[in-house]
N, C-alpha and C positions, 0 to 999 in steps of 0.2 A: 635335335638330340634324340637318341633312341633310348629304349628301356635299358635299365642297369644290368640286366642279365647277360649271359655269354651268347655271342653270335659267332657261329662256326664259320671258318674261312676255308680250310683245306685240311686233308688228312693224307699223310705220306706213309706207305709201308716201308720199313727198314729191313733190308735183307743183305745188302752188300755195300762196299765202299762208295759206289756211285750214288746210292740212296742217301748216304751220310752227307756227301757233297751237296746234293740237291736240298736236303733239309737245312743245311748251314746257309746256303745262298738264299733260300726262301725266308728264313728267319731274319737275315740281314736286310732283305728287300722290304719285308713288312715293317721292320723297325724304322727304316728310312722313310717309308710312306707315312708312318704315324708321327714323323717329326723328330725322332731321336737323332742326336748328333752321331758322328762317325764312331766316336769312342764307345758310346752306349750301344750302338748297333753291333759293334765288334764284340762287346760283352755278351749280347744275346746270341750271336752266331757261334761264338766259342763254346758257351754252355750247352747249346743244343747239339753241336757237332760232337762234343766229348761224350754226352749221354747217348746219342744215336750210335756212335762208334761202339760203345759198350753193348748196346742192344744188338747191333749187327754181329758182334763177336760172340754173343751168348745164345745165338740161335734165332735172332729176329725180334722185331717189335714194330712200333709205329710212333709217329709224331703227329699230333693234331694241333693245328693253330686256330685260335679264336681271339675275339676282341670283346672287351666289356664296354658298356655304354659310357662309363666314366673315362675311357681312354686307355685302359690297361691292355697290354699285349700278353696273351696267355698261351703257353705251349704245354701240351700234355704228352709226356713221353711214357710209353708202355714198354717194358723190357722184361725178359725172363731171366731169372737167376741173378739179378743185380741187387746186391745188398745196399741198404740205405746208408751204411757207413763207408761206402766205396769212395776213393779219392775224387772220382768224377762228380759224385753227388756233392761232396764237400766243396769242390771248386765252383759248382753252380750256385751253391748257397752264398759264396763270397762274391760272385759276379752279379747276381740278380737281386731284385728287391724282395722276392719271396719264393721259397721252395717248400712245398708240402708233399708228403708221400703217404702211400697206402700199399700194404703188402697183403696179397691174397694168394696163399700157397707159394708157388714159385714165381708168381707174377708181381712185379713192382710197378706201381703207377706214380709218376712224379709230375706235379703241377708247378710249372715255372711261371713267374709273374714279373713283368717289367712295367713300371708306371711310365706314362707319357703325359705331356701337357696338352694333348689334343682332346677336343670334344668331338666324339664320334657321332656322325649322323648316319641316316639310312643310306644316303649316297656314298658315304665313305665305306660302308660295309660292302656295297655293290662293287666299288672300285677295288677294294682289297681282294674280294673274291675273284675278280677278273684278273688281277695281278697274279694271284696264286694259280689260277687255271692256265695262264700262259707261261708259267714257270717251266723252262726246258731243263732236262737233265744236264748236269754240269760235268765236264770232263775233268780228270785229275789235274791236267795242265792249267785249265781255266781257273780251277779252284785255287791252285798254287799261286797263280798270278794275283787273285783277289786277296789271298792271305798275305802275300808279299806287300800289296798295297796297304792292307790293314796294319801290318807291322810297321810300315813307314809312317803311317798316320799316328800310331801309338807312340813311336819314337819321337816324332815331331811334337806331339802333345807333351810327352815326358820332358823333352828338352825345354819347351816353353815353360812348363811348370817349374822345372829346376831353376831356370833363369829367374822366374818370378820369386821362387823361394830364396835364391841367393840375394835378390834385391830386398826382400822382406827381412832376411837375416841381418843385412847391413843396417837397415832401418831399426831393427830390434836392438842391435848392438848399440847404436847411437842413443836410442831411447833408454836402454838399460844403464848406459853411462850417466845419462841425466837423472834417471831414477835413483841410482846409487848415490850420486852427489846430493840429491835432495834428501835421500834417506839418511845419509850421514849428518846432514845439517839438522834434519828433524829429530834424529836420535839424540844429538847433543842438546837440542832444545827440550825434548821430552825428558831427558835425564835431569836437566835443571828444574823443569816443572815438577817432576816426581819428587825431587828433594824438597822442593817448596811444599808439595802436598803432604809429604811425610811429616815435615815440621808442623804443618797446620794441623794434621790429625793428632799429633802428639800434644799440641796446645789445646785442641778440642777435648781430647781424652782427659787432660789435666783439669780443664774447667768443668767437665762433666763430673769428675771425681769430687771437685770442690762443691758443685751444686748438689750432688747426692749427699755429701756430708752435711751441707747446710740444710737440705730438706729433712734429713734424719734428725738433725739437731732441733729444727723447728718442731717436728712432730713430737720429739721427746719433751720439748718445752711446753707444747700445748697440752700433752697428756699430764705432765707434772703440775702445771699451773691450774689446769682444770680440776684435778683432784684436790689441790691445795685450797682453791676457791670454793669448791662445793661444800666443804664442811662449815666454814663461817657463814655462807649464804643460808644453808639449812638451819644453822643456829639462830640467825636473825629471824627467819620465818618461825621457828619454834618459840622464840621469845615474844614475837608479836601475837602468836596464838595464846600464850600464857597471859599476856597483858589484856587481851580482849575476852579472856574466859570469864564468865559471869561470877565465878567464885573468887576472882582476884580483886574484886572491889570495884566500885563505880568509877567511871571516867567522865571527865567533862567532854563536851562536844568538841572542843578544840583538841583535846588530847586524843580522842577517838579518830579525829580527822588526820592528825599527825601520824598516828600509828598505821592508819590506812595507807598513807604515803610511804611509810617505811616498808609495809608488806608488799606494796606494788613494786617498789624499787628492788627489794630482795627477790621477788618472783622474776622480774626482768633479768636480774643478775644471774639467777640460777639458770634461766633459759639460755642466756648467753654462754654460761659455763658448759651446759649440756651440748650446745652447738659446737663449741670448740673441741670438746671431747669426742663428739661424733666425727668431726672433720679429721681429727688426728687419727682415729681408728681407720677411716676410709683411706687416708693417705698412706698409712703404714701397712695396708693390706690385711688388717686384722678383722675385717668384716667377712666372716666365713658364712655363706648361706647355709641354712638348714632347710633343705627342700622337702616339701610335702604337698599333697593335694590341697588346694585352697578354693573355697567357694567365693569367687570374686565378688558376686553380688552382695554377699554378707559383709565383706570388708568395705565395700563402697557405701553400704547403708550406715555402717558404723562411723565412717569418716564424714558422711553427710551430717549426722547428728553432732559430731564434734566441731564441724565447720560452721554450723548455723549461727552460733553466738558471735562469730568473727565478722559476719556480713554486716554491711551498713544498712540502715533502714531502707526498705524498698527494693533491695537486691534479692533476687530469687536464686536458689540453688536447684538445678535440675540434674537428675541422674538417669542416664539412658543405658540400659543393660539389655542385650539381646536375649531372646528366648530360644531354647531352654537356657537356664542359668549356666554360665560358663564355669567350668572347673579347670584350673590351671595348676601346673607344678611350679612352685616358687617358694621363697621364704616369706611368710605372711608378715612378720614383724618388719623386715626391711622394706617390703612393699608398702606397708603403712607409713613408714618414715618418708619415703619418696613422695607418695601422694599427699601426705599431710603438708609437706613443704610446698608442693605445687598449689594446693588448695589455699593455704595461708597466703601465699604470694598473690594469688588471684583476688582474694578477699581484700587485701591491702589496697590494690590499685583499681578497684571497681567501685565507683561512686553511685552508679545506677545501672539497671539492666539485669543481666543474668550471669551466673557462673555455671557452666555445663560440664558435668563429669560423664564421659561417654566411653563405651567399650566396643571394640571390634576384634573379631577373631578370624584367623585364616591359617592356611598351611604354613605360612612363614612365621607364625607366632601370634601374640596378642598385643594390641595397642590400647592404652588407656590415656585419653586426652582430657586436659583441663582447659576449657576455653572460656574467656570472659569478654565482657563488653566494656572494658576499662580503657585507660588512657593509651595503651599500646606503647610501642617503642620504635625508634628509627633503626636504620641499618647498623650504625656504629654501636648502639646500645645492644642490639641483638648479638653482635659479634663478641661482646664482653660480658654478657649477662651471667655466664657461668664462672666468671673469675671470682676468686676469693675477695671478700670485702667490697665488691663493686655494687653500687646502688644507682639505679636509673634516676636521673633528675627529671622529675615530672611535677605537674601542679599539685599532686597529692603527697609529694615527698615530705613536706613539712609536717604532715599529719600522720605519717606512718613511722613505726618503729622497726628496727631491724639492724643486723650486723653486716648483711651482705654475704653471709655464709650459707644460708639455706639452700640456694640453688646449686652452689658448688658442692655441698654435701649430697644433695639429691642426685647429682650426676654421678658422683663417686659410688653411691649405693646402687644406682641403676647399672653401672658397669660391673660391680661386684655380682649382680644377678645375671650377668651375661648379656645385658641389654644396653640401651642408650636413651638419651632424651634429645628431642629436636624442638625447635621453637619457630613459630611463624607469627609475626606481629606487624601491625600497621598503626602508626600514630593516629589517635583519635578514634580508632575502630575497635581495638582490643588485641589480645594475644591468645595463642594456642600453644600449650606445652604438651608434647606427646611422648609418653613413656612406651618404648618398644621392648617387649619381652620375648625371648626366643622360645620355640616349642620345647627344647631340651636345655634347661638351665644347668649351669655348672653345679656339680654335687660336692659336698664337703669331703675332703680326703683326710685320712688319718696320717 
């Protein structure tokens, strides 16, 4: 194979009709030599002869033949006074693979390209140049005979293509009849299916309306019952404080113990009421973040102090905060709610080892993870851990208190902050709950 550049074959001056015939014949012979079929060779010859005729009629010009290493046959036609929008130029553009032009004053240069499937070698270039050198001038009669043969070839090709087209049309008609029959059948089936889908959607919409109404009724009930229960629970706690006040008179040991039980029960009841109220707020969308800059390390230090008394003996709480101290934009109160629930949960299910509170920041936001070395969970429990009232069945279950609302509420608050909570846990190894906070939290709207 030769280099990919142009390799000149021959140049013909165009001054009269005989030169036009010779250029046409040479273009056809070179196309044949490069392996083009009769129809493509006729396209090359016709385009060259039309442009060469215009060049001869406009005062003369030239046609230069060349070949590219990739196999393209290239003819460069130079003519004086030939506009680029001339019908002959437009015809060449339709007949050949490529036509480019350049106008310099009154001279127009047209580069015609026809691709071939040949891989041209150095020997091919020598052979083509020899063919061009031996090209004899063609008489009008001889050229007419060649054009007659080309016309017959084109007609035979057109007849063959028409016959093939008729056969394909018949096949297409048969196919169309089958397609139309299938389409009719499928249309009927699709219409019946659509009717069923419409009915199904109507049923789904109705059930969604019922679920929405039931959810709203549940939220109203939770808010109402929480407010109703909070007052007597606070009253019980107030009465226990009055009974244990030194000025109320002495109590026997048994009485003090019984009042202690009452205070503990009332405290647990109030905590349950607060959880129900928080859950109702989260579900009803009434948790509106009040976003401001928050010193995350200070919040974590505060939570560490509050979590310490909840840990079992021997369990250590570790806090890992990057330097410099990260400052994020979020609602600090809601953030404390989420992390307090996660830390309380970790403390409940960790009998030994550590609970680690760690922070990581990046362009996608901030993550705060709570990892423990507790009992862990299996796949089924991981999938349900954020469900309301769900509590994992673990060896520590009998010794832990809770309603199963904490994690559900924490997830609702995290989503209100524009974030999410993910969990990774292995039975016997521990769990890691990760709070993901966005860099731009949702702002409260009026």
